[in-house]
N, C-alpha and C positions, 0 to 999 in steps of 0.2 A: 458541694451544691453542683449537681448534673449541670454540664452546658456542652455545647458544640463547639468542637475547636476547628480551625484550618488546619489544611491538611499538613502543609511545609510549617516548620518552625524557623522564625528568623529570630538571629541572636548574632550576638558581637563574635567575629572569628576569632579563633585560637591557633596560632600558627605554631609549627613546629620545623625544623630545620629539616630541608627533603634531601633526601639522600640521594646520590648517584644510581645506586641501585634501585632504588623506588623508582626514579624516572626512567628505567632503561626498559620500557615498554618495546620490546621489539615487534616490528614488521613479520607476519608472516600470510602466505596465501594459498591455503589448502581449504576447498570446499566444496558449494555446489554452484558458484557462477560457472555456467556451462563453458567449457570452453567450444572454440569453432572446430569445425569438424576437419578433418585430413583433408578433404577436399578444398576448403576455402582456396581461393587464389584470384588475383586479377579477373575481370570478367572480359569478354572481348571488346576488340579494339574501338567495336561500334559503339559502346557506351562512354558516358561521360565520366569527368571525374566523378569519384564516388562521395569525396568531401565536398562538391560546389554548396551543398545548402550550409558550410560554415559552421557546423555546430562544434563548439571546442566546450571542453569540459571546464565545469563551474571551478572558479578560482579555489583554491585551499581556503578555507573560512580563517585558518590560524597556521603556526608552523608545527610538526609534530611532536617538536618541545613543549611550546604552549600549551597543546592539545593535552599532553602527558600529563603535563604541571596542574590542568583545571583537574583532571581523575583524582591524582593524588590528594589536592586541596579539598575536594568534594568529598573524598571519604572521611579525610583527617576531622572536617568539621561538622562532619554530620550531627544534627540534634538526637538526643537521647529522650528517651519515654520520661513520662511525668508519672510518679509511682503511687500518685493519690487517688481521689475519688474518679471513677468511671466517667471518662469524657471520649467523644468521638472523635477520631483522629484517622487520617489516612497514613499506612504503612507499606532465617526461620528458627522458629521456637520448636525444639523436640523432634527435627529434622537430622538428615544425616549428610555427612560430605559427598558430594559426587563429583565429576571432573566434566568439563566442557566438552568434551565427546558423547556423554550421556545427552547434553543438552545443545547441539552447535551453534543453535539458533539464538542461544540467550546474550544478550549484551549489557554491558554496565552503562549508565547514562548518567553523567558529572556534569554539574553546573556550580559554576566560582565565578562571583562577580567582587574582586574586592574591592572597590569603591564602593558598593551598595551594601557591605557586609551578607552577602547572600551566596549560601552554598548548599547543595542539593545532591542526593544522590538518589536514583531510582533504579529499576530494572525496567527493561523492554524486550522485544522479540523482534528478531529480523523476520519479515512478512515478504520480501522482494530483497535483491541485493542494495537495494539504496533505501529501502524504509524501513522504520521501525515502529512497531504498534505500542503505546505505552498507554499511559493513564493524563486526562487532563492536568491533575491537580499536580502535575511534576512539569506542565509545560506551559499552561495558559498564565500570561501576564509575566513571561520572561523572554529574553533573547537569547534563544538558543544559537542564534547564528555566532553572536558575537561572544558568548561565554560557555558555551555547550562542547562537550565532548563526549565520542562515543567509542567503547572499546568492542571486539569483538574477538571471539576465538582463545578468552583468557581464563582458566579456571580461578586463579589466584586475584585479589585486587590489586597487587603487587607484581603482577608475574612480570620479571623481566627478561624471559627466554620467549614467551609467546605473545600472541596477542596484535591486533591491527587496529590502529586508531583512526578514528575519521572525524571529520567535524560536521556541523549540520547546515545543509544551505537554507532551508527552510520549514516552518512547522505550520501544523493544524491542528486545532482543538476543536472539539464539538461546540458549534455556534450558543449552542445552549446550556454551557456547563455550569454549574450552580456551586461558587466557593462555600457558600454555606450549609446546602445540603448533598452535597457531591455528588448531584444528580448530572448524568450525562458525561461520566467520566471516563472519556476515552479521546486519544489523539494519536498522530501519525507525523514522527520527525522523517525529512528526506535528509538524505548523506549528501555528503559532497564530493562523493567517490563510492561505486559498487566494492561490495565486500563481498571476498570468495568465501561464503560460508552457507551450510543450508540454511533453509525458510522454512516458516510455517504456517499452513493457512489458516485463515478465519471460520470459524462456524459459521456454516450457511444460516439463511433466515429460517430455514426449515428444517432445521437438524436439531428438532425436539428430543429424538430418542437419546441424544448426547446428555440432555439434563435431568434424564431420570435419578429422583430421589434413590440414594446408596450405590451410585453410578461412583467408582472410585476413580478422582483427578490426580494430579501432581503437580505443584507447585515449585517453582526454582527462584532462587535467588541467593542475595550477598547483604541481606538485611540482618538486623538484630538478632541475635541467638539466646537473648534474656531480656526478661520485661523489667531487669532491677535497676534503678539509677547508674547512670555511670555505663551501663552495658555499650558495647562498639560493635559497628560492622563486623562480618564474618569476613576472614581473611580468605578462605575458599567458597567455592560455589556450593550451596545446599538445596536437598530437595526434601519435600515430607508429601505424603500422599494422603489424602482427605477424602470422606466420602461426600456425596452433595446433598445438600439437606433440603427438603420441602418448603417451599415459600412461606406457608404458614407458619412452621416452626420456627423460621430464623426469624418472621417478622416479631412473632410475640416475645421471643427470647430475646431480640436487640432492645424492644420498647420497655422489655421489663428490667434490662440491665441500665439502659440511659435515661429511662424517665421521657423519652420522647420517640415520635414516629419517624425515625429516617429510612427504614427500608423500604423500598419500591418494589412491589412486586412487578415483573414482567421486564425491569431494567436492571434489576440487581438480582445477584444470587449468595447464597451461602455455602459453605464446604466446610469439614471436620467436625469434631465433638465439642460440646459448651468446655470450654476453657474451666481449669479446675481453681483459679485465683493463683496459683503458682507457677514458676517454668516448669517444676516436674508433675507430668501428666498432661500438657498442654502443647497442642501440635499446630502450630498457625504460624502465617506469615507475620512479619512486624516492621517496624520503620528500617526504611532502605530496601523493603521489597517491591513497593509501590510501583505498579506498572509492570512488573512481570507477568507470566502467562499460569492460567490453571488449564491444565491442558487433559485433555480425553479425547482418546482415539486418534490421536497423532493430530490434532484441532487445537486453537487456542478458544475455549469456551468461556474464559473468564479472564480478567483484568484485575490484578490486586489492586482494591480499589480503599477501604475504610474498616476500621475495628476500633478498638477500645483502646485509648492510651494504656500503654503496658503491658497489651497484648494478651493479657493472662486474665483480665477480671472475670469473677466466677460466672458463668453460666452465658458468656458471650462467644460469637462467632465470626470469623473473618469474613469480610461481604466485598465480594467482586462484582465488576462490571459486567453484564451479560452480554457477551459479545455477538449473539446471533441477532440481540436487538438492534444493533448498530452495524452491522454489516453493509448496510444498505448507505450510510453514512462514510463508512471508513475506507470500503474499497473502492469509490472510484478517487479517493486521496492516494490511494496506493498505485492505482494501474492510470496515472497521469500523464505520462511521458510525450514530451511536445519538443519542438524543437528550440525555444527558448529558454526551457527549463523553468517555467514559470509557473506550469499547471494550467496553461492554457492554449487549447489546439490552434495552431498555425496553418496556414495555405500556402502551398506551393501552384504555380501557375507557368505555362509553359505557351509560347507564341508559335506559329508555323514553321520561322524561322529555326527554333532551336532554343531561343534563349530561355532561360528560367528566372523567374522572381519570385522573391519570398514575400508576405505580408503577414506580419506577425497581430495575433491577436490583441486588441486593448479590452477587450470584455464585451462590447457592444458595437465596436467599431474596428478597423484594420488599421495597421500601423501602414506608412507610406511604404509603397513597392520596394524593394532593393534587389537590385540586380545580383544574380547567384553565377554566370556563367553561360556558355553556350555547349552544343553538341547534344542537348536532350533531343532532338528531331528523331532520333532512333527506334525511339520506344514508344509503344501500343499503347501503355496505361500506366499509372504509377497509383501507389496506396503510400499511407504511412502508419507505421507499424513500429513495434519496441519486442522483436521476437525474441531475443533473450533475456528481456527483462533490467537491462544495465544500464535503464536511464538514459539512452541515447536514442534519437529516433532515427529508424530504419528507412529507406525508400525501397519499397519493394515492386519491380518494374518487370513487363514484359518485354523482351527486345525483339524488335521487327525483324532481323536481320535472321535467326534462328529458331526465335519462336518458343525460345526457355524463358525462365524465370528467374531472376536474380534480384538479390539484396545487399543492400550498400551495410557494413557493419563497422564497427570500433574494434579495432586492435588493440588490447589491453596492452601487449606486449610492448607494439611500438607507439601507441596511441596515434595510429593513422587509419585512415579509413581505407575500406577495400571492397570489392565485388566477389560474390559468393553467389554461384549458381544455387537454386533451390531444386535441387534434383528431384526431392521425393515429390514433387508436386507437375502433374503434366501442364503444359503452358498453353495448350489450344480450347481450354473451356473457354464459354461465352461471358460467364461473371465470376467475379472471385469477391470476398470478403473475409474479412478478418476480424469478427467483431469482440474477440477476447476469449477468456477462458471457459470454452463449453460443456468442458467434460471434468469438470471439479479438480483437476490438479494443479492449478495457478499457472498453467502454463497457456499462451496463446494459440489459439486452434485457427484453421484456414475453413471455409466453406466455399465449394465450386460447383457450377451448374454446367450442365454438358447440353449439348444441343438436343437431345431427345425430352429434356425437361428433369432429367435427374438430377439430383442433389448429392455430393458426398461430402462427409467429414473429413478432415485430415486432421486428427491430434497431435498436436505441438511438441516437439521435444523438449524446447528451451534453447535450442542451441542452433535456431535458425532453418532446420529440417523438422520435416512430419514424420511421424508413423504412417503406417498403411491405413488407405483411405476405407470409411466406412459409410456404405449408402443409407440414406438417410431418409431420403425422397425419391420415389421411383415413377417418374415421368409424367408427374402433373403439375409440374412447374415452367414449364415452357415457356420460352420467350419473357422470363420476368428478368428482373434485373436484383440483384443481392446487393444490399449495403449494411452500414451499422458497426460503430466500435462502441462498446461501454454500455452501461446500463442506464435504458431509456424509461423503464416501470418503475423504479423505485425500490428493488429489493437486494439490490448490489451485486446480481447476475448479469452478465452481457445480454445482450437482446439481439436481434435478428430485422431488419427491415425490408421487405419484398414488395417491389412496385410490379404490379400486374401489368399486362400489355391494354386495358382499359384504362389507367392511371390509377388505379385505387392502391394507397399505400398500406400493406399491413405488417402489424406487430406482431412479433413470434417471440415470445418470453421465454428466454432462457431457465431451463431446468439445471444446470450444472452434470447432468445425466448423459453418458455418451450415446446409451441406445435410444434414447428420447430427448434429444437437445432442447425441443421446445413445445411448451405448453399447446392449446388450441389458440390458432389466431384470433387477432381481434383488429377489425379495421378500425384504422388512423385517421385516414384521410381519402377523398376523393380529387379527382380533378390535377393530378399530381402529374403534369406533361411538361417538366421542365428538362433543360437542354443539357444539364449537368449537376450531380450530384457530389457532394464531398462530407464524408463521414468520418471525421479525425478524432471525435470524441467532444470533450467538453469545452467549448469556445470560448464561453464565458466566466466560466469558474467558479460555477455554483455547486458542482459534484455530480451533474447530470448530463448526461450526453447531448449534444445537438448535433444538428443537420444545416448544412448550406447548399442551397439550392440557386442555380442560374435560367432565370427566364430569357423568352425569346428575343426578347429587347437588350439583354446583356446586362440586366439589372442583377447583384449577388444578394441572396436574402440569407437571414439568420434566423431559423427555427430552432428557438430556445427548449429544449427539452423543459416539462415540468415532472416527472416521473409519473405521471397517473397514465393507467395502461386503458385507455380509450380513444375518443375523438379529440378528447383534450390534453392529446398527447404534447402537443407544442403550444406555446402562449403565440400572443399577438408578433406577427413576423415583423423584422428589423431590415430594413435596406441595408446593406456594407458598401452600396456604392453602384456605379453605372458603367460600362465599357468593356464589363468582362468578356464579352464577344470576341475581344482581340485575340484570345487566348485559344487555343484548339484542345487544351489540356486542363483541368484544375485537380489537384490531389494534395 
């Protein structure tokens, strides 16, 4: 009888003695977490304490020894595939061994809950120093903060000389993930520390060329290397090259093998050649590879999602989540740095005397203000951003005394905050914004408006500095205000908001292309004559960027983004309180 199975098998755990060698997963730091430039130093005396916002690193979720123990237990207790009739199951057979140098963004995801007798092993991909893209069936319904561990930089499952271990700070899986059908099988884990490893970009919503049938993709993982009963995980990282398959071919083949229509065109893809019925001649990911990437052209186009139990059923293909169909949902969860590490943008407010207060987001309200110190009267304006993507929110400010730009940043060698001059950007522009990655390289970029109405794009380097400016508007935007951070239009790409002198608010949708960073403008609102605007990202935590605006009577309004690129860009506004005229700077 053919039936659909849940992706993770639950069974009594079988423990074996854990040796000291297996537990000796040593830490290392060599990768792509951008080092701060040599010019990084304390700023001028006029600048306040750079750590005044009191961000502290999330407490480690477990000791290093405990995290490593979870990895060992999960690998040892991984369930093996059933060898009988074809059944649908989430899960390299027929591949070759490789090293982590070939795929430095690959990570091992281990989950071990002794009391509940649950133990799972999955793959994942670093998509920023603190974010891992994986499958929802590896995450949903589990407490990864309490029982999970992540290993990066290791070729071997039990590598005793290399690798960095981290815990999980929080988790997100697609809210419409369906365990029965494995639809919407995408998730993001936020780590409890930044990892010094390269990361990969997600396929963009318009990257259709990457999915052309016949295009070769590569899958990586530590999963089963055989469909035989009793097979274990690979002790070394493996990879296999697979051609992408037309949706129609995959749909008919999988329905024929399973006797039911599980494949969903548009949100799933297949890759490979039909399995032969045995290990010989079959090339496919298998159990334990779940959550790992299918890579084409340096981007993640698929996430290992499901296939046929045993992984070698004749005529079957491995099925992947189609990443470009979910970038809109996953990317905001990757780019959700904030002051309190909860994925909701917070507010900083300064009084004329230089006192700084912080009000944390509670979704549709703000927490009581907390005094953060004084000495902030010497800055002209401020913004929040995470220029090096290390999960610590930076303050980007202009110093009144010297007219230069500075950023506060966390020094990972000392875990102290410092000021660094942003020497690559002039401090005399009329308006600035840091919407996010406008050029498609996964690094935040800056845009600036000069007095003549020209706009310049500064591509980010990922270390707090920027590459040379590119003029993207020539003299047509005189007197406007630039603002925005994150995706407002629901396609996973950051957008720019431009308020014209007559109070019209225009939406410029991001394209991800440096030469033409925005598509044609869309009129979003009229009558926007507020006294202050704050665009720190997603305030209410729903995955869509929002805007805060202060009216002349001192009321602060939350304009919740809807993801609709139209006059319905925002839902009905919500008051966050009154009395905000006591501040002469909100950011």
